[in-house]
C-alpha positions in Angstrom: 137.1 140.9 163.6 135.9 143.1 166.4 137.3 146.4 165.3 135.9 148.6 162.5 134.5 152.0 161.6 131.1 153.3 162.2 129.2 155.5 159.7 131.0 158.6 160.9 134.5 157.1 160.6 134.9 156.5 164.3 136.7 153.4 165.5 134.2 150.9 167.0 135.2 147.9 169.1 132.3 145.4 169.0 132.9 141.7 169.7 129.2 140.9 170.0 128.0 137.7 168.3 125.7 139.6 166.1 128.4 142.0 164.8 131.0 139.2 164.3 128.5 137.0 162.3 127.3 140.1 160.3 130.9 140.9 159.3 131.6 137.3 158.2 128.4 137.3 156.2 129.2 140.7 154.6 132.7 139.6 153.6 131.6 136.4 152.1 128.8 138.1 150.2 131.0 140.9 148.8 133.8 138.6 147.9 131.7 135.8 146.5 133.6 133.3 148.7 131.7 130.4 150.2 133.8 130.5 153.4 136.7 132.3 155.1 139.9 130.5 155.7 140.5 132.4 159.0 138.5 134.6 161.4 141.0 136.6 163.5 139.8 138.6 166.6 141.8 141.8 167.0 143.0 142.2 170.6 139.8 141.7 172.6 139.9 142.7 176.2 138.4 140.1 178.6 135.0 142.0 179.1 134.7 142.8 175.4 134.4 139.1 174.4 131.4 137.4 175.8 131.2 133.6 175.7 128.2 133.9 173.4 130.5 135.4 170.7 132.9 132.4 171.0 129.9 130.1 170.7 128.7 132.0 167.6 132.2 131.7 166.0 132.4 128.0 166.8 129.0 127.5 165.3 130.1 129.4 162.1 133.2 127.1 162.0 131.1 124.0 162.5 128.7 125.1 159.7 131.7 125.6 157.3 131.5 129.4 157.0 135.0 129.8 158.5 137.8 127.2 158.7 139.9 128.4 161.5 139.6 130.8 164.5 142.4 133.0 165.8 143.1 135.7 168.3 145.8 138.3 168.1 146.8 140.6 170.9 148.6 141.0 174.2 147.5 141.3 177.9 145.4 139.5 180.4 142.7 138.3 177.9 145.4 136.6 175.8 146.9 134.9 178.9 
């Protein structure tokens, strides 16, 4: 989560709560799944990941829409 393509094929990094939840909803709707086993954030830099995004992901987990949260990457934000 957090990295994707816009309508013109350009890479977009968006870790906003709205985008993260919209992607989770789109994946479950297209796949027919009731929930995702894992939501993995792709190398967010510190300023890219607001606390409101973490709160939205935790709420989605608490609601049963995702089972586990993860973060992949390197750098200060991971430390």
